[in-house]
C-alpha positions, -999 to +999 in steps of 0.1 A: +003-001-001+011+034-007-001+056+023+005+090+000-010+076-030-043+064-012-044+093+012-037+116-016-068+101-036-090+105-011-076+139+003-080+153-035-113+147-037-121+157-004-103+190-006-122+196-042-153+191-023-143+212+009-133+241-017-165+237-035-185+238+003-162+268+008-176+292-024-212+276-014-208+291+021-192+323+005-225+325-013-243+319+016-227+346+032-233+367+005-272+363+006-280+355+045-247+369+063-257+360+103-293+369+098-322+351+114-325+331+080-289+319+082-287+307+120-322+288+109-310+271+078-276+263+096-294+244+124-317+226+096-282+218+073-262+212+105-281+183+116-280+161+085-246+175+083-235+162+113-246+126+100-231+130+070-199+135+087-203+110+114-213+083+090-191+093+058-158+106+074-148+073+089-179+062+117-192+035+094-160+023+085-146+018+117-178-005+124-183-020+091-145-024+073-129-046+099-159-072+100-164-071+061-126-072+058-120-104+074-148-119+058-138-111+025-104-126+032-122-159+041-147-160+015-164-137-010-201-150-010-199-146+032-185-112+027-217-104+003-242-119+025-230-101+056-231-070+038-266-074+025-278-083+059-264-048+073-277-029+044-314-044+050-313-036+089-297-001+084-324+009+055-352-001+078-337+010+109-331+044+092-364+048+074-382+043+106-359+069+126-368+096+096-404+089+100-401+092+139-383+126+133-409+141+108-436+131+131-419+147+165-396+175+147-406+205+169-398+186+199-363+176+179-353+210+167-367+224+204-337+203+216-309+208+188-314+249+193-335+252+226-325+292+222-347+294+194-377+287+213-381+321+221-383+335+189-415+323+172-403+331+137-370+316+140-380+283+156-408+274+130-388+283+105-360+260+116-388+235+123-398+236+086-365+239+072-352+206+092-384+186+079-372+192+043-334+183+048-338+153+069-344+127+048-309+132+036-300+113+066-313+080+047-294+089+015-259+097+031-260+070+055-266+045+026-241+061+005-214+055+038-225+022+034-215+016-002-185+038+003-171+015+034-174-015+008-153+002-017-130+015+009-123-022+017-115-030-016-087-001-015-111+019-038-115+055-022-116+079-050-158+075-058-166+076-021-146+107-013-159+126-045-192+119-041-199+147-015-188+169-043-225+163-055-242+182-024-218+213-028-224+213-067-262+213-065-263+238-034-241+261-057-261+259-086-292+274-064-276+298-050-263+313-084-302+323-085-299+335-053-309+370-058-341+359-079-352+336-051-354+363-021-370+347+014-375+314-009-339+307-013-334+289+025-364+265+012-348+258-023-314+253-004-331+225+021-348+208-004-316+206-023-298+190+002-323+159+002-321+156-035-286+157-034-281+130-010-305+108-034-282+116-063-250+108-040-265+075-034-273+071-072-237+078-080-218+054-056-242+022-067-227+028-101-195+018-087-202-006-057-222-031-081-188-043-096-180-058-059-208-059-038-247-079-055-274-059-034-305-082-025-330-061-008-352-084+017-378-068+046-376-104+061-343-102+079-320-132+092-295-116+119-266-135+124-237-130+151-217-112+128-243-087+120-250-084+159-219-078+164-214-052+138-245-032+152-229-034+187-201-014+173-217+011+152-233+029+180-198+033+201-179+041+168-207+067+158-198+085+192-160+082+193-152+087+158-174+115+154-169+131+189-154+163+175-187+167+153-208+158+186-189+184+203-196+208+176-233+200+178-233+202+212-219+239+206-245+247+181-274+237+209-257+263+233-247+289+209-287+291+201-289+312+230-269+341+215-279+356+186-260+350+152-236+327+172-247+295+156-235+313+124-203+324+135-194+288+147-203+274+114-184+296+093-152+291+115-156+252+115-159+253+074-122+265+075-105+241+098-124+209+085-105+215+053-073+206+069-088+177+089-102+163+059-067+152+053-045+150+083-070+130+103-101+115+081-084+106+051-056+091+068-080+071+092-101+059+064-071+047+043-052+027+068-083+013+085-087-017+058-050-027+058-045-022+093-076-046+101-062-074+077-026-069+093-045-075+131-065-102+113-031-120+099-013-110+129+018-090+111+028-071+143+056-053+124+034-040+096+008-031+122+035-010+141+051+004+106+016+016+096+007+029+125+037+052+129+037+064+096+002+071+097+005+092+131+036+109+116+019+120+083-011+133+107+012+156+127+034+167+093-001+180+080-021+192+108+009+211+130+017+238+102-022+245+097-027+247+134-003+274+137-012+292+103-049+294+114-039+310+148-017+334+133-041+347+102-074+339+118-087+373+113-075+376+077-085+343+068-120+348+077-121+381+062-106+372+032-128+340+025-162+353+041-161+392+044-182+405+015-221+413+014-243+404+043-208+393+063-199+424+081-169+435+099-186+422+133-193+388+118-156+387+108-143+397+139-164+370+161-161+340+136-121+346+135-125+343+174-141+310+167-112+301+145-086+309+167-098+290+192-108+259+170-073+260+157-058+251+192-074+218+187-068+209+153-039+183+160-057+167+184-088+164+162-067+148+139-050+126+164-086+116+175-092+103+143-059+083+139-055+067+175-093+059+172-087+040+137-062+021+161-085+007+184-114+000+155-085-020+134-085-043+167-125-044+166-124-023+202-151+003+197-159+003+236-126+021+252-127+053+223-166+054+232-162+056+268-131+084+265-152+101+238-183+101+263-161+116+290-146+143+268-182+152+256-192+154+292-161+177+300-170+201+267-205+203+281-194+215+318-168+241+303-191+253+280-223+257+303-203+270+335-185+301+313-213+309+283-228+331+305-197+352+311-179+343+281-207+339+254-200+314+223-163+321+223-163+292+252-177+266+227-143+263+208-125+268+241-139+241+253-142+219+222-105+221+220-098+213+259-118+184+254-100+172+225-068+172+237-083+152+263-096+130+244-065+120+222-042+119+256-062+092+272-065+074+240-027+074+235-021+061+273-048+035+266-031+022+235+005+022+254-012+003+284-027-023+262+004-026+237-016-015+208+010+007+197+046+018+201+069+043+187+097+033+160+132+043+167+128+076+144+094+089+154+106+115+180+139+126+157+109+133+128+087+148+152+112+174+164+122+182+125+085+187+118+083+211+148+111+228+136+097+235+101+065+244+116+082+274+136+099+285+106+068+282+084+047+303+112+076+331+111+073+333+070+036+334+070+037+360+096+056+381+076+037+376+043+006+385+063+026+418+073+036+426+036+004+424+024-014+440+053-031+465+029-043+441+008-058+419+033-079+447+048-119+441+049-129+463+024-103+454+000-124+435-028-094+412-043-082+400-005-087+365-013-062+365-038-038+374-016-048+349+010-046+324-013-011+335-022+002+336+013-012+303+019+005+287-013+039+304-004+039+296+032+031+259+022+060+255-003+081+272+022+073+246+044+075+215+024+109+229+010+121+233+047+110+197+055+129+183+027+160+198+034+158+188+069+146+158+058+115+159+081+095+143+058+106+113+032+083+099+006+101+067+004+089+058+039+053+063+033+052+034+005+045+009+034+055-020+010+053-055+032 
């Protein structure tokens, strides 16, 4: 396996999706800003989008891939039967859940956005929009099922490209935004569900080469399927703990005007790096790691683990530093247009700054959790994640009244570092992971390269200070230039001090 190539394939399409998502959010910022309509739509969009991230970005893989891969190594027919039984149960369960949610949507939205309850217009709008977007849950979950099968066969392109459909659909709707006026948010909501269906159809065309779908209402549940669904809920919670923390933040932020929007825009920025530094690496290594665990190849296991961890730090650490240094300029350049005023820039940049402190931890959680999942252990990450979320809630609630929405990204970062550290300690105690001889040398070199990059990036921001101000129309061009120059500088420094070695990541065994 080539870790760079596989991660690059997954990461490439994921970045394309995130960049299109950025364009989508720029258009939303222009037309909606941080208004009541924006807050209502973001709540309606956050709920299915959270499920998308939970299922599509590693969670479903965590429960499914180890079991499916082990069946695949034994017998292709058995693996297909196992997959069909999972699909049928998943579809019926999702259908029941969506119908139940549609019936009790006022209660559901009231729980997700309790701060909206006092504003009749806001809560009614959020309820109506969420009813429209919620069927997306069925489509995205089944899409993730198809994606997990493809990933098990080391086919990462289609699964990582599928989310692009959602962003293209919403962008096309937003292009006609000025003609839609107040109806824009309803068209966007319908677009979410339609895009989910198109995504499902797209993936089915690829997965049918490896999997023969047979739908049955009458289901026979064997021991393998029981084990899978027992692992699914813990893996949803543990693998998606960052998204759960953000959802918790959305609930608390609903009590402050426009705070939901501030958090949403900040979240969009750091997710671009997390997509590669944590999610892509976790998804790519899981099938291979699961197979090596099944075959009991200890040396191969340690090799994959160390290189995955090394690559994750190599990508997340400089990104965290860059976001810390240029949080205000980044938000202003990317979203500071139209209805997105200076106050929105200031508050969103505050959220981004504190989210950035936790970025390496967000990535490490994805990687460390994968080490447990490959060993068919979803309970340990689940319990650790549960404590992490409780810690997040306690910190957020205790300080929210005095500090406001800013405490939410602070609490998210603190709880994430707690999560990643405890995951690491448990891995070491259970002898599921150990560092190789060169890891710490590589870590020192990566840190040194990151420090130099940070100094250089700060210098670029000072040089382009006049071009990055709020009122400058072409500020995004200078931001992109600064980011590219900073990234190239980081790669060059890393190359000369040998902080990064391409050959080490071939993972040939």
